[in-house]
C-alpha positions in Angstrom: -46.5 40.7 53.4 -44.7 38.7 50.7 -42.7 40.8 48.3 -43.6 38.6 45.3 -40.2 39.0 43.7 -40.3 39.3 39.9 -37.6 36.8 38.8 -35.7 33.7 39.7 -32.6 34.6 41.7 -30.5 32.1 39.8 -31.5 32.1 36.1 -33.4 35.4 36.1 -36.6 33.7 34.6 -39.6 36.0 34.9 -41.9 35.0 37.7 -45.0 37.3 37.6 -47.3 37.5 40.6 -49.5 34.7 39.2 -46.7 32.3 38.3 -47.1 28.7 39.5 -43.4 28.2 38.8 -42.3 30.5 41.7 -40.8 28.8 44.8 -39.8 30.5 48.0 -38.0 29.7 51.2 -38.9 31.1 54.6 -36.8 34.2 53.9 -38.6 34.7 50.6 -35.5 33.7 48.5 -37.3 33.2 45.1 -36.4 30.6 42.5 -38.2 29.0 39.6 -39.4 25.4 40.0 -36.8 24.2 37.5 -33.8 25.6 39.5 -35.2 24.3 42.8 -35.7 20.8 41.5 -32.8 20.4 39.1 -30.0 22.5 40.6 -30.8 23.3 44.2 -32.2 20.0 45.2 -34.7 21.7 47.5 -31.9 23.4 49.5 -31.9 27.2 49.6 -28.4 28.4 48.8 -28.9 31.3 51.1 -30.2 29.7 54.3 -30.3 25.9 53.8 -34.0 25.7 54.2 -36.5 24.0 51.8 -38.9 25.6 49.3 -42.6 25.8 48.9 -44.8 27.1 46.1 -45.2 30.9 46.4 -48.8 31.9 47.1 -50.7 33.8 44.4 -52.1 37.2 45.5 -55.6 37.8 44.2 -55.8 40.1 41.1 -59.1 41.6 42.1 -60.4 43.1 45.4 -62.4 40.1 46.6 -62.4 41.3 50.3 -60.9 44.1 52.4 -58.6 45.5 49.7 -56.3 42.5 49.9 -55.2 42.3 46.3 -52.4 43.2 43.8 -53.9 46.6 43.1 -53.5 47.6 46.7 -50.4 45.6 47.5 -48.4 45.3 44.2 -45.6 42.8 43.6 -42.0 43.9 44.0 -40.2 45.2 40.9 -36.8 44.8 42.5 -34.8 42.0 40.9 -32.4 40.0 43.1 -30.2 38.2 40.5 -27.6 36.1 42.4 -26.6 33.1 40.2 -25.7 30.1 42.3 -22.1 28.8 42.2 -23.1 25.2 41.2 -20.0 23.5 42.6 -20.2 25.3 45.9 -23.9 24.6 46.2 -23.5 20.9 45.5 -20.9 20.7 48.3 -23.2 22.7 50.7 -26.3 20.7 49.9 -24.7 17.3 49.9 -24.9 16.9 53.7 -28.3 18.4 54.2 -30.5 17.6 51.2 -31.3 14.2 52.7 -32.7 15.8 55.8 -36.4 16.7 55.4 -36.8 20.5 55.2 -39.0 20.6 58.3 -36.1 18.9 60.3 -33.2 21.1 59.2 
């Protein structure tokens, strides 16, 4: 089950469970859309994968108790600002490769 982390790992922007700005990689590294597009160039600094929009968990029990009230979002902040220069060097060789082919 997705943790639904509460903030961007780079800029610490709040990303509540219903945020359409939250982006995740396959390891659930969580960044805001601005950091993904403007700084990270769709390259996760932790694994090298790409990002997708984080799904939004229903607020209400629509079926089978699958909702935020039963499975709340994480409150654990993972604040790990990206070293911009190091990331540019890391991403340079792989950002041109489509994420599904990395």
